[in-house]
N, CA, C and O of each residue as an XYZ file, in Angstrom:
692
protein
N      37.596     99.056    116.790
C      36.612     98.294    117.518
C      36.201     99.061    118.752
O      37.041     99.607    119.467
N      34.955     99.101    118.988
C      34.453     99.771    120.179
C      33.750     98.765    121.050
O      33.445     97.653    120.618
N      33.496     99.156    122.273
C      32.807     98.276    123.218
C      33.804     97.678    124.196
O      35.013     97.884    124.083
N      33.284     96.952    125.134
C      34.135     96.358    126.161
C      34.432     94.904    125.796
O      33.674     94.267    125.064
N      35.559     94.385    126.324
C      35.901     92.989    126.034
C      34.884     92.052    126.693
O      34.177     92.456    127.617
N      34.811     90.816    126.225
C      33.869     89.868    126.829
C      34.230     89.600    128.283
O      35.382     89.783    128.675
N      33.256     89.164    129.093
C      33.529     88.883    130.506
C      34.633     87.852    130.656
O      34.659     86.861    129.925
N      35.538     88.070    131.590
C      36.627     87.161    131.873
C      37.816     87.310    130.958
O      38.828     86.640    131.161
N      37.731     88.179    129.939
C      38.812     88.347    128.983
C      40.005     88.985    129.669
O      39.866     89.997    130.356
N      41.169     88.401    129.484
C      42.394     88.983    130.002
C      42.727     88.596    131.431
O      43.759     89.026    131.945
N      41.904     87.808    132.088
C      42.243     87.432    133.460
C      43.001     86.108    133.471
O      42.928     85.334    132.517
N      43.717     85.859    134.541
C      44.523     84.658    134.696
C      43.602     83.444    134.817
O      42.817     83.375    135.763
N      43.674     82.472    133.878
C      42.772     81.324    133.947
C      43.066     80.404    135.124
O      42.219     79.591    135.494
N      44.258     80.516    135.723
C      44.602     79.672    136.853
C      44.446     80.400    138.191
O      44.688     79.822    139.250
N      44.048     81.648    138.134
C      43.852     82.421    139.353
C      42.472     82.191    139.923
O      41.712     81.374    139.402
N      42.139     82.895    140.981
C      40.809     82.753    141.556
C      39.752     83.216    140.556
O      40.038     84.024    139.672
N      38.539     82.706    140.698
C      37.496     83.054    139.743
C      37.115     84.522    139.824
O      37.208     85.150    140.879
N      36.692     85.046    138.706
C      36.248     86.429    138.653
C      34.759     86.540    138.913
O      34.079     85.524    139.062
N      34.245     87.754    138.970
C      32.834     87.947    139.278
C      31.909     87.413    138.184
O      30.722     87.200    138.432
N      32.434     87.194    136.982
C      31.592     86.703    135.900
C      31.534     85.181    135.829
O      30.770     84.626    135.038
N      32.339     84.498    136.655
C      32.321     83.040    136.642
C      31.026     82.542    137.271
O      30.439     83.189    138.138
N      30.604     81.375    136.809
C      29.317     80.846    137.255
C      29.358     80.340    138.685
O      28.373     80.470    139.411
N      30.478     79.764    139.104
C      30.575     79.232    140.459
C      31.002     80.337    141.415
O      31.751     81.240    141.041
N      30.528     80.260    142.628
C      30.868     81.295    143.597
C      32.279     81.080    144.133
O      32.796     79.963    144.122
N      32.882     82.140    144.590
C      34.284     82.116    145.012
C      34.493     81.218    146.223
O      35.550     80.598    146.345
N      33.517     81.130    147.123
C      33.735     80.400    148.365
C      33.869     78.895    148.150
O      34.291     78.192    149.069
N      33.530     78.382    146.985
C      33.665     76.949    146.779
C      35.050     76.569    146.269
O      35.299     75.392    146.006
N      35.938     77.512    146.126
C      37.278     77.240    145.633
C      38.251     77.198    146.795
O      38.160     77.982    147.739
N      39.184     76.263    146.701
C      40.324     76.305    147.602
C      41.542     76.452    146.706
O      41.623     75.809    145.660
N      42.466     77.271    147.094
C      43.615     77.521    146.236
C      44.886     77.404    147.048
O      44.975     77.920    148.162
N      45.849     76.737    146.495
C      47.160     76.611    147.122
C      48.164     77.253    146.179
O      48.179     76.953    144.985
N      48.984     78.116    146.697
C      50.008     78.772    145.882
C      51.375     78.336    146.376
O      51.643     78.304    147.577
N      52.213     78.007    145.440
C      53.576     77.634    145.776
C      54.436     77.774    144.540
O      54.008     77.411    143.445
N      55.575     78.265    144.687
C      56.559     78.451    143.616
C      55.964     79.141    142.399
O      56.302     78.808    141.263
N      55.086     80.093    142.634
C      54.555     80.894    141.543
C      53.394     80.270    140.803
O      52.816     80.915    139.929
N      53.028     79.037    141.120
C      51.914     78.402    140.438
C      50.738     78.298    141.387
O      50.919     78.222    142.602
N      49.539     78.293    140.839
C      48.362     78.135    141.666
C      47.371     77.232    140.973
O      47.238     77.268    139.750
N      46.691     76.441    141.731
C      45.656     75.580    141.198
C      44.430     75.774    142.061
O      44.477     75.570    143.274
N      43.352     76.161    141.450
C      42.106     76.305    142.182
C      41.294     75.035    141.986
O      41.214     74.505    140.878
N      40.703     74.559    143.051
C      39.900     73.351    143.014
C      38.468     73.716    143.368
O      38.209     74.335    144.400
N      37.555     73.332    142.516
C      36.132     73.531    142.814
C      35.710     72.413    143.766
O      35.330     71.325    143.334
N      35.783     72.695    145.054
C      35.523     71.669    146.064
C      34.102     71.131    145.996
O      33.890     69.923    146.111
N      33.149     71.996    145.815
C      31.755     71.545    145.743
C      31.557     70.616    144.551
O      30.900     69.582    144.673
N      32.113     70.974    143.415
C      31.990     70.134    142.219
C      32.723     68.804    142.429
O      32.230     67.750    142.028
N      33.893     68.860    143.054
C      34.664     67.651    143.310
C      33.878     66.678    144.184
O      33.766     65.497    143.857
N      33.335     67.171    145.292
C      32.648     66.280    146.227
C      31.269     65.859    145.736
O      30.809     64.767    146.066
N      30.609     66.693    144.963
C      29.354     66.253    144.345
C      29.643     65.131    143.355
O      28.935     64.124    143.321
N      30.681     65.310    142.556
C      31.087     64.245    141.637
C      31.528     62.993    142.376
O      31.261     61.878    141.928
N      32.202     63.172    143.503
C      32.623     62.026    144.312
C      31.439     61.269    144.892
O      31.441     60.039    144.930
N      30.423     62.006    145.346
C      29.217     61.350    145.867
C      28.477     60.609    144.764
O      27.976     59.506    144.984
N      28.406     61.205    143.584
C      27.752     60.526    142.461
C      28.554     59.298    142.028
O      27.975     58.284    141.637
N      29.881     59.388    142.096
C      30.723     58.231    141.798
C      30.471     57.119    142.805
O      30.412     55.945    142.438
N      30.323     57.487    144.078
C      30.023     56.494    145.112
C      28.688     55.807    144.838
O      28.563     54.594    145.011
N      27.704     56.574    144.416
C      26.393     56.000    144.095
C      26.497     55.042    142.916
O      25.965     53.933    142.967
N      27.179     55.463    141.855
C      27.332     54.607    140.676
C      28.149     53.363    141.020
O      27.835     52.274    140.539
N      29.187     53.502    141.838
C      29.997     52.349    142.240
C      29.160     51.360    143.048
O      29.279     50.150    142.859
N      28.318     51.863    143.943
C      27.449     50.987    144.731
C      26.458     50.255    143.827
O      26.245     49.052    143.976
N      25.860     50.980    142.900
C      24.926     50.343    141.966
C      25.648     49.363    141.045
O      25.123     48.289    140.753
N      26.835     49.720    140.589
C      27.627     48.817    139.752
C      27.994     47.542    140.492
O      27.976     46.457    139.913
N      28.327     47.670    141.770
C      28.644     46.492    142.580
C      27.423     45.588    142.698
O      27.534     44.367    142.584
N      26.267     46.186    142.926
C      25.036     45.398    143.049
C      24.699     44.685    141.739
O      24.319     43.514    141.747
N      24.836     45.384    140.624
C      24.541     44.783    139.324
C      25.542     43.671    138.991
O      25.144     42.605    138.519
N      26.828     43.908    139.231
C      27.845     42.884    138.969
C      27.613     41.656    139.847
O      27.754     40.523    139.389
N      27.260     41.887    141.102
C      26.970     40.780    142.011
C      25.732     40.015    141.539
O      25.691     38.786    141.605
N      24.729     40.749    141.065
C      23.516     40.113    140.554
C      23.836     39.224    139.347
O      23.295     38.126    139.215
N      24.713     39.705    138.478
C      25.089     38.922    137.303
C      25.872     37.674    137.700
O      25.527     36.563    137.298
N      26.931     37.866    138.493
C      27.822     36.751    138.808
C      27.140     35.737    139.727
O      27.179     34.536    139.462
N      26.523     36.212    140.792
C      25.921     35.290    141.750
C      24.532     34.845    141.319
O      24.198     33.662    141.387
N      23.723     35.812    140.874
C      22.332     35.491    140.560
C      22.144     34.781    139.238
O      21.440     33.774    139.167
N      22.770     35.296    138.186
C      22.571     34.724    136.853
C      23.504     33.540    136.604
O      23.066     32.485    136.147
N      24.794     33.719    136.907
C      25.769     32.667    136.630
C      25.863     31.625    137.747
O      26.415     30.545    137.538
N      25.329     31.940    138.926
C      25.347     30.990    140.039
C      26.716     30.788    140.655
O      26.995     29.725    141.209
N      27.576     31.798    140.566
C      28.937     31.709    141.112
C      28.996     32.514    142.405
O      28.632     33.690    142.412
N      29.449     31.900    143.504
C      29.584     32.664    144.750
C      30.622     33.783    144.612
O      31.610     33.638    143.893
N      30.386     34.898    145.309
C      31.312     36.037    145.325
C      31.758     36.248    146.759
O      30.946     36.227    147.684
N      33.054     36.452    146.937
C      33.636     36.629    148.268
C      33.888     38.100    148.554
O      34.091     38.904    147.644
N      33.872     38.432    149.838
C      34.183     39.792    150.285
C      35.061     39.698    151.528
O      34.932     38.758    152.313
N      35.955     40.674    151.709
C      36.817     40.648    152.895
C      36.012     40.872    154.174
O      35.046     41.634    154.197
N      36.432     40.198    155.218
C      35.840     40.396    156.533
C      36.976     40.643    157.518
O      38.124     40.810    157.106
N      36.677     40.668    158.785
C      37.699     40.937    159.792
C      38.835     39.922    159.711
O      38.635     38.777    159.307
N      40.003     40.353    160.092
C      41.206     39.521    160.185
C      41.641     38.956    158.840
O      42.305     37.921    158.792
N      41.276     39.624    157.742
C      41.758     39.231    156.430
C      41.092     38.020    155.823
O      41.554     37.517    154.799
N      40.025     37.540    156.420
C      39.339     36.386    155.841
C      38.357     36.845    154.775
O      37.908     37.991    154.776
N      38.033     35.937    153.869
C      37.037     36.209    152.844
C      35.818     35.342    153.111
O      35.934     34.142    153.359
N      34.659     35.962    153.057
C      33.389     35.261    153.272
C      32.465     35.572    152.101
O      32.775     36.427    151.271
N      31.348     34.891    152.035
C      30.381     35.178    150.976
C      29.899     36.616    151.096
O      29.561     37.080    152.185
N      29.872     37.310    149.975
C      29.516     38.727    149.952
C      27.998     38.893    150.007
O      27.248     38.120    149.412
N      27.572     39.912    150.730
C      26.171     40.326    150.671
C      26.097     41.566    149.792
O      27.070     42.311    149.672
N      24.954     41.781    149.187
C      24.802     42.909    148.281
C      25.024     44.230    149.005
O      25.721     45.106    148.493
N      24.441     44.383    150.187
C      24.568     45.633    150.939
C      25.998     45.933    151.336
O      26.467     47.062    151.193
N      26.696     44.911    151.839
C      28.076     45.129    152.280
C      28.979     45.470    151.097
O      29.842     46.342    151.199
N      28.777     44.782    149.979
C      29.610     45.053    148.808
C      29.321     46.441    148.242
O      30.242     47.152    147.841
N      28.054     46.827    148.208
C      27.688     48.159    147.709
C      28.243     49.250    148.623
O      28.760     50.258    148.141
N      28.138     49.054    149.938
C      28.687     50.035    150.879
C      30.208     50.110    150.772
O      30.780     51.197    150.862
N      30.860     48.981    150.584
C      32.308     48.978    150.412
C      32.734     49.723    149.152
O      33.719     50.461    149.161
N      31.984     49.524    148.070
C      32.294     50.226    146.820
C      32.098     51.728    146.979
O      32.918     52.518    146.513
N      31.012     52.121    147.638
C      30.764     53.546    147.868
C      31.848     54.143    148.759
O      32.326     55.248    148.503
N      32.235     53.420    149.797
C      33.299     53.891    150.682
C      34.627     54.047    149.950
O      35.359     55.010    150.177
N      34.931     53.097    149.072
C      36.170     53.188    148.288
C      36.141     54.411    147.374
O      37.160     55.077    147.192
N      34.983     54.704    146.804
C      34.866     55.882    145.935
C      35.065     57.171    146.734
O      35.691     58.110    146.241
N      34.546     57.226    147.947
C      34.713     58.434    148.765
C      36.161     58.599    149.223
O      36.674     59.717    149.269
N      36.814     57.499    149.559
C      38.237     57.572    149.912
C      39.046     58.042    148.704
O      39.952     58.862    148.844
N      38.723     57.528    147.530
C      39.420     57.946    146.312
C      39.165     59.421    146.011
O      40.041     60.098    145.473
N      37.983     59.927    146.350
C      37.692     61.354    146.164
C      38.570     62.203    147.080
O      39.084     63.242    146.664
N      38.742     61.765    148.317
C      39.621     62.487    149.242
C      41.063     62.468    148.737
O      41.760     63.480    148.819
N      41.509     61.339    148.223
C      42.857     61.251    147.655
C      42.974     62.181    146.455
O      43.989     62.858    146.288
N      41.941     62.215    145.621
C      41.950     63.091    144.454
C      42.060     64.554    144.868
O      42.784     65.319    144.230
N      41.358     64.954    145.918
C      41.452     66.338    146.367
C      42.884     66.670    146.790
O      43.397     67.736    146.448
N      43.522     65.782    147.520
C      44.921     66.003    147.906
C      45.825     66.075    146.683
O      46.724     66.914    146.621
N      45.593     65.207    145.722
C      46.410     65.213    144.511
C      46.228     66.502    143.716
O      47.198     67.056    143.199
N      44.995     66.978    143.618
C      44.732     68.214    142.882
C      45.437     69.403    143.514
O      45.892     70.310    142.817
N      45.523     69.390    144.811
C      46.124     70.517    145.528
C      47.653     70.436    145.513
O      48.331     71.458    145.404
N      48.189     69.221    145.621
C      49.612     69.109    145.942
C      50.513     68.501    144.878
O      51.731     68.523    145.051
N      49.985     67.965    143.795
C      50.863     67.265    142.869
C      50.741     67.794    141.449
O      49.696     68.314    141.056
N      51.814     67.658    140.685
C      51.698     67.920    139.250
C      51.007     66.715    138.609
O      51.190     65.589    139.073
N      50.238     66.922    137.582
C      49.520     65.874    136.859
C      48.712     64.978    137.797
O      48.950     63.771    137.847
N      47.768     65.543    138.536
C      47.024     64.757    139.521
C      46.222     63.605    138.904
O      46.062     62.566    139.545
N      45.714     63.764    137.678
C      44.943     62.686    137.062
C      45.813     61.455    136.819
O      45.360     60.325    136.996
N      47.043     61.674    136.419
C      47.944     60.542    136.178
C      48.211     59.787    137.475
O      48.193     58.556    137.491
N      48.461     60.521    138.567
C      48.676     59.871    139.851
C      47.418     59.144    140.310
O      47.501     58.035    140.838
N      46.254     59.760    140.112
C      45.002     59.118    140.514
C      44.810     57.800    139.772
O      44.460     56.790    140.382
N      45.035     57.803    138.461
C      44.849     56.569    137.691
C      45.807     55.471    138.147
O      45.437     54.298    138.183
N      47.030     55.847    138.494
C      47.963     54.849    139.009
C      47.513     54.317    140.367
O      47.557     53.110    140.604
N      47.085     55.197    141.249
C      46.662     54.764    142.586
C      45.437     53.867    142.486
O      45.408     52.790    143.082
N      44.429     54.299    141.742
C      43.205     53.497    141.602
C      43.522     52.193    140.861
O      42.995     51.137    141.210
N      44.375     52.267    139.848
C      44.728     51.067    139.100
C      45.446     50.035    139.955
O      45.144     48.844    139.883
N      46.398     50.492    140.765
C      47.122     49.555    141.630
C      46.240     49.020    142.757
O      46.336     47.846    143.114
N      45.383     49.871    143.315
C      44.449     49.404    144.352
C      43.471     48.387    143.772
O      43.157     47.386    144.416
N      42.992     48.641    142.559
C      42.084     47.699    141.902
C      42.796     46.378    141.636
O      42.220     45.310    141.846
N      44.037     46.444    141.179
C      44.804     45.226    140.930
C      44.965     44.405    142.209
O      44.828     43.182    142.183
N      45.256     45.075    143.328
C      45.410     44.374    144.605
C      44.106     43.687    145.009
O      44.122     42.544    145.467
N      42.988     44.374    144.843
C      41.704     43.799    145.240
C      41.302     42.670    144.285
O      40.709     41.678    144.708
N      41.623     42.821    143.011
C      41.313     41.764    142.039
C      42.139     40.506    142.336
O      41.652     39.390    142.154
N      43.365     40.678    142.786
C      44.213     39.524    143.111
C      43.856     38.870    144.446
O      44.221     37.718    144.681
N      43.156     39.578    145.315
C      42.826     39.077    146.650
C      42.142     37.712    146.639
O      42.542     36.849    147.420
N      41.135     37.463    145.800
C      40.497     36.140    145.846
C      41.423     34.986    145.450
O      41.139     33.829    145.759
N      42.510     35.292    144.779
C      43.444     34.248    144.375
C      44.420     33.883    145.487
O      45.246     32.986    145.317
N      44.332     34.575    146.633
C      45.210     34.291    147.767
C      44.573     33.342    148.768
O      45.223     32.950    149.737
N      43.325     32.967    148.560
C      42.628     32.068    149.482
C      42.205     30.813    148.731
O      42.168     30.774    147.501
N      41.890     29.803    149.509
C      41.412     28.582    148.878
C      39.936     28.766    148.542
O      39.108     29.005    149.421
N      39.628     28.651    147.265
C      38.256     28.695    146.778
C      38.248     28.058    145.397
O      39.295     27.916    144.766
N      37.087     27.682    144.936
C      36.965     27.129    143.590
C      37.340     28.200    142.568
O      37.171     29.391    142.828
N      37.844     27.786    141.418
C      38.267     28.733    140.394
C      37.137     29.632    139.908
O      37.367     30.830    139.741
N      35.947     29.131    139.675
C      34.870     30.053    139.261
C      34.585     31.137    140.310
O      34.280     32.277    139.958
N      34.683     30.784    141.589
C      34.473     31.760    142.656
C      35.571     32.819    142.633
O      35.289     34.009    142.777
N      36.798     32.401    142.456
C      37.916     33.344    142.389
C      37.746     34.301    141.207
O      37.896     35.514    141.353
N      37.433     33.744    140.042
C      37.314     34.566    138.837
C      36.095     35.480    138.918
O      36.175     36.647    138.535
N      34.981     34.971    139.407
C      33.776     35.798    139.547
C      33.978     36.945    140.527
O      33.559     38.073    140.266
N      34.623     36.654    141.657
C      34.907     37.694    142.649
C      35.843     38.746    142.069
O      35.625     39.945    142.242
N      36.887     38.291    141.379
C      37.828     39.230    140.758
C      37.121     40.099    139.729
O      37.407     41.293    139.633
N      36.208     39.526    138.962
C      35.462     40.291    137.963
C      34.601     41.377    138.587
O      34.530     42.489    138.063
N      33.947     41.069    139.700
C      33.122     42.071    140.388
C      33.999     43.227    140.864
O      33.639     44.392    140.698
N      35.149     42.905    141.454
C      36.039     43.960    141.942
C      36.647     44.774    140.805
O      36.883     45.972    140.956
N      36.900     44.136    139.682
C      37.417     44.854    138.517
C      36.394     45.866    138.006
O      36.754     46.990    137.654
N      35.136     45.479    137.965
C      34.073     46.404    137.536
C      34.017     47.617    138.456
O      33.918     48.751    137.986
N      34.079     47.387    139.750
C      34.029     48.488    140.717
C      35.226     49.421    140.519
O      35.064     50.641    140.520
N      36.413     48.862    140.350
C      37.609     49.685    140.152
C      37.555     50.500    138.874
O      37.975     51.657    138.858
N      37.047     49.913    137.808
C      36.931     50.651    136.544
C      35.939     51.793    136.686
O      36.180     52.889    136.179
N      34.834     51.551    137.365
C      33.840     52.617    137.573
C      34.471     53.779    138.338
O      34.361     54.932    137.923
N      35.123     53.479    139.439
C      35.703     54.532    140.278
C      36.802     55.286    139.524
O      36.825     56.516    139.534
N      37.698     54.564    138.881
C      38.795     55.215    138.175
C      38.339     56.089    137.028
O      38.818     57.213    136.873
N      37.419     55.587    136.223
C      36.989     56.364    135.054
C      36.156     57.579    135.452
O      36.342     58.663    134.898
N      35.247     57.413    136.400
C      34.416     58.557    136.781
C      35.214     59.619    137.534
O      35.061     60.809    137.259
N      36.059     59.214    138.473
C      36.821     60.219    139.226
C      37.858     60.923    138.371
O      38.228     62.063    138.653
N      38.321     60.261    137.342
C      39.250     60.940    136.430
C      38.576     62.135    135.757
O      39.161     63.214    135.661
N      37.358     61.937    135.298
C      36.649     63.056    134.664
C      36.173     64.077    135.704
O      36.123     65.272    135.412
N      35.826     63.623    136.906
C      35.458     64.559    137.981
C      36.655     65.461    138.303
O      36.491     66.665    138.496
N      37.842     64.884    138.359
C      39.047     65.653    138.661
C      39.331     66.702    137.606
O      39.697     67.830    137.936
N      39.167     66.346    136.338
C      39.369     67.330    135.274
C      38.354     68.466    135.378
O      38.687     69.627    135.140
N      37.129     68.131    135.729
C      36.090     69.146    135.835
C      36.287     70.046    137.048
O      35.961     71.232    137.005
N      36.822     69.481    138.134
C      36.970     70.260    139.368
C      38.237     71.102    139.396
O      38.313     72.075    140.147
N      39.225     70.746    138.593
C      40.489     71.498    138.580
C      40.363     72.723    137.720
O      39.667     72.720    136.704
N      41.039     73.773    138.132
C      41.032     75.022    137.377
C      42.381     75.616    137.336
O      42.569     76.677    136.741
């Protein structure tokens, strides 16, 4: 056989990117410890995190529209001092987007510092979603309000968990 090997052939797939890789080197952060290295495509991670925040905000608005607008069930949202009040679309959408961005920051730490970061992310998002879904059941409200509020929060948690899981796989190298 004559000719040169294909670009990237023979290089360490877990090492820093080579000159033939599509993404530029400056977007990677790499942590080395105990002989292992994981490169994280930071730009891809945060772009995916921002898109997850957008989808979570839109999902919150749509879920609120269904539960409150179509079904006529009030939806509660946390306010200061742990009280729950009637949710507004803007506040719920901003809260969902903020939760997605916080989860993106957690994902970046997990990618850098833990083995099996996707598994840890799913547990963290799953437990946080469970806590938020249970929140309406800790206050006095009608049962339809409790169930409708829990359903809206469950939708938001599923959106964040499923999208960030795939973002994490795409950003890890």
